C-alpha positions in Angstrom: -9.5 -20.9 11.5 -7.6 -22.4 8.5 -3.8 -22.6 8.7 -2.3 -19.4 7.2 -0.1 -19.9 4.2 0.1 -16.3 2.9 0.3 -13.0 4.9 -0.8 -10.1 2.8 0.3 -6.7 3.9 -1.0 -3.2 3.0 1.7 -0.8 1.9 1.2 2.7 3.1 0.1 2.9 6.7 1.6 -0.5 7.5 4.9 -1.1 5.8 5.6 2.6 5.3 4.4 6.0 6.6 2.6 8.2 4.1 3.0 12.0 4.1 0.5 13.7 1.8 1.8 17.2 2.5 5.3 16.2 1.4 3.9 14.8 -1.8 1.9 17.9 -2.5 4.9 20.2 -1.8 7.2 18.2 -4.1 4.7 18.2 -7.0 3.9 21.9 -6.5 7.6 22.8 -6.6 8.3 20.8 -9.7 5.2 22.0 -11.7 4.9 25.6 -10.3 1.2 24.9 -9.4 -0.2 26.1 -6.1 -0.3 23.4 -3.4 -4.1 23.7 -3.1 -4.4 23.1 -6.8 -2.2 20.0 -6.6 -4.2 18.6 -3.7 -7.4 19.1 -5.6 -6.0 17.6 -8.8 -4.8 14.4 -7.1 -7.7 13.8 -4.7 -10.5 16.3 -5.2 -10.8 15.6 -8.9 -11.2 11.8 -8.4 -8.2 11.0 -10.7 -6.2 9.2 -8.1 -9.2 7.0 -7.2 -9.8 6.2 -10.9 -6.1 5.3 -11.5 -6.1 3.1 -8.4 -9.2 1.3 -9.7 -7.5 0.6 -13.0 -9.8 3.0 -15.0 -6.8 5.0 -16.2 -3.5 3.7 -17.3 -0.4 5.6 -16.1 0.0 7.7 -19.2 -3.7 8.7 -19.3 -3.6 9.5 -15.6 -0.5 11.8 -15.9 -2.1 13.5 -18.9 -5.4 14.0 -17.0 -3.5 15.3 -14.0 -1.7 17.8 -16.1 -4.9 18.9 -17.7 -6.5 19.6 -14.3 -3.4 21.5 -13.2 -3.1 23.4 -16.5 0.6 22.3 -16.9 2.4 19.1 -17.9 3.2 16.5 -15.2 6.2 14.3 -16.1 6.5 10.8 -14.9 9.8 11.7 -13.2 8.2 14.6 -11.3 5.3 12.5 -10.2 7.6 9.7 -9.0 9.8 12.2 -7.1 6.7 13.5 -5.3 5.6 10.0 -4.3 9.1 9.2 -3.1 9.0 12.3 -1.0 5.8 11.0 0.7 7.2 7.6 1.7 9.1 6.6 4.8 9.6 2.9 5.3 8.3 1.5 8.6 11.4 -0.4 9.7 9.7 -2.1 12.6 6.8 -3.5 10.4 9.3 -4.6 7.8 11.3 -6.5 10.4 8.1 -8.3 11.3 7.4 -9.1 7.7 10.8 -10.5 7.3 10.3 -12.8 10.3 7.0 -14.0 8.9 8.7 -14.9 5.7 10.6 -17.7 7.4 7.3 -19.5 8.0 4.8 -18.2 5.4 4.6 -16.6 2.0 4.4 -12.8 2.2 2.9 -10.3 -0.3 1.7 -6.7 -0.6 -1.7 -5.5 -1.8 -2.0 -1.7 -2.0 -4.6 0.7 -3.3 -2.4 2.2 -6.0 -1.8 2.3 -9.7 1.1 0.6 -11.5 3.0 3.9 -11.2 3.7 2.9 -7.6 4.1 -0.9 -7.8 6.2 -0.8 -11.0 8.6 1.7 -9.6 8.8 0.5 -6.0 12.5 -0.2 -6.2 12.9 3.6 -6.5 10.0 4.7 -4.3 10.5 2.3 -1.4 13.6 0.1 -1.8 13.3 -1.8 1.5 9.8 -3.1 0.5 10.9 -3.9 -3.0 13.9 -5.9 -1.7 11.8 -7.9 0.8 8.7 -8.7 -1.3 10.2 -8.9 -4.8 7.6 -9.6 -7.4 4.8 -10.3 -4.8 3.6 -6.7 -4.8 0.2 -6.0 -6.3 -1.7 -2.8 -7.0 -5.5 -2.6 -6.8 -5.5 -1.4 -10.4 -4.4 -4.9 -11.5 -7.8 -6.2 -10.2 -10.1 -3.4 -11.5 -11.2 -2.2 -8.0 -9.9 -0.8 -4.8 -10.1 -2.2 -1.3 -12.5 -2.8 0.3 -14.1 -4.3 -2.8 -14.1 -8.2 -2.5 -12.8 -8.6 -6.1 -9.5 -6.8 -5.1 -8.7 -9.3 -2.3 -10.0 -12.3 -4.2 -8.1 -11.4 -7.4 -4.9 -11.0 -5.4 -5.3 -14.2 -3.6 -6.0 -16.1 -6.8 -2.9 -14.5 -8.3 -0.9 -15.8 -5.4 -2.3 -19.3 -5.8 -3.7 -19.2 -2.3 -7.2 -19.5 -0.8 -9.0 -16.7 1.1 -9.3 -18.8 4.2 -5.6 -19.4 4.3 -4.7 -15.8 3.7 -4.1 -13.3 6.5 -4.6 -9.6 5.5 -3.1 -6.7 7.5 -4.2 -3.1 6.9 -4.4 0.0 9.1 -7.9 0.8 7.7 -10.8 -0.8 9.6 -12.9 -0.6 6.4 -10.3 -2.5 4.5 -10.0 -5.1 7.2 -13.8 -5.5 7.2 -13.8 -5.9 3.5 -11.2 -8.6 3.7 -13.2 -10.5 6.3 -16.3 -10.3 4.2 -14.3 -11.7 1.2 -13.4 -14.7 3.3 -9.9 -13.8 4.4 -8.6 -13.7 7.9 -7.6 -10.1 8.8 -6.1 -7.9 11.5 -6.0 -4.2 11.8 -2.6 -2.6 12.1 -2.2 -0.2 14.9 1.6 -0.4 15.6 4.4 -2.9 15.2 4.2 -4.0 18.9 0.5 -5.0 18.6 1.1 -6.7 15.3 3.9 -8.7 16.8 1.6 -10.0 19.5 -1.0 -11.0 16.9 1.5 -12.7 14.7 3.0 -14.6 17.6 -0.5 -15.8 18.7 -1.1 -17.1 15.2 2.2 -18.9 15.2 3.6 -16.9 12.3 6.6 -15.6 14.3 8.6 -16.9 17.3 8.0 -15.3 20.6 10.3 -12.7 22.0 10.5 -9.0 22.5 8.5 -7.1 19.9 10.4 -4.6 17.7 10.5 -1.0 18.7 7.8 1.0 17.0 8.8 4.0 14.8 6.8 7.2 14.9 5.8 9.1 11.9 2.9 10.2 9.7 0.8 7.1 9.1 -2.2 9.0 7.7 -4.1 7.1 5.1 -3.6 7.6 1.5 -4.2 4.1 0.2 
């Protein structure tokens, strides 16, 4: 395997836990729409997937979401609902910080710019650690596991696929990264990831960080 120069992390499911129910409840409360209607508007209608793939810009997405719900959805209400869904995974973030002493680190997430552009509000610990090296799938016109998503991000980072390690909790996304020529590992928990990173020489040996529990259900 090529020496690793960049470690690319997934966001939700790795660096943070994702609670869809909390997101739905928050947006339902702010718009007055029934929770089941909110859930359909976000996921059942296909709007979220289209926004994540870069087919809808943020304003168009919010207007379309409001049209499906039959009531306006403000940017502030949408952001508040996304913030309600996110809990940083402190153990995974601690590992990323250790990796940063030996390698470049970055984030690639299936999301629209509404998430990545506002991450200092939505997920401050990730925003502080990764800075400008946080990329949405929308920027590359496709969602993981499409090869163009990984390759576009790697090119943006000035790296090569072979020297990039991708970490995601979704096996499908890990497989997509491998097929695109990246090195990849599936995230199960921080303890297992620590062992993988140690074997790859990306962190020093030592006791792995304590894992946090929480809702790590996939949303991106």
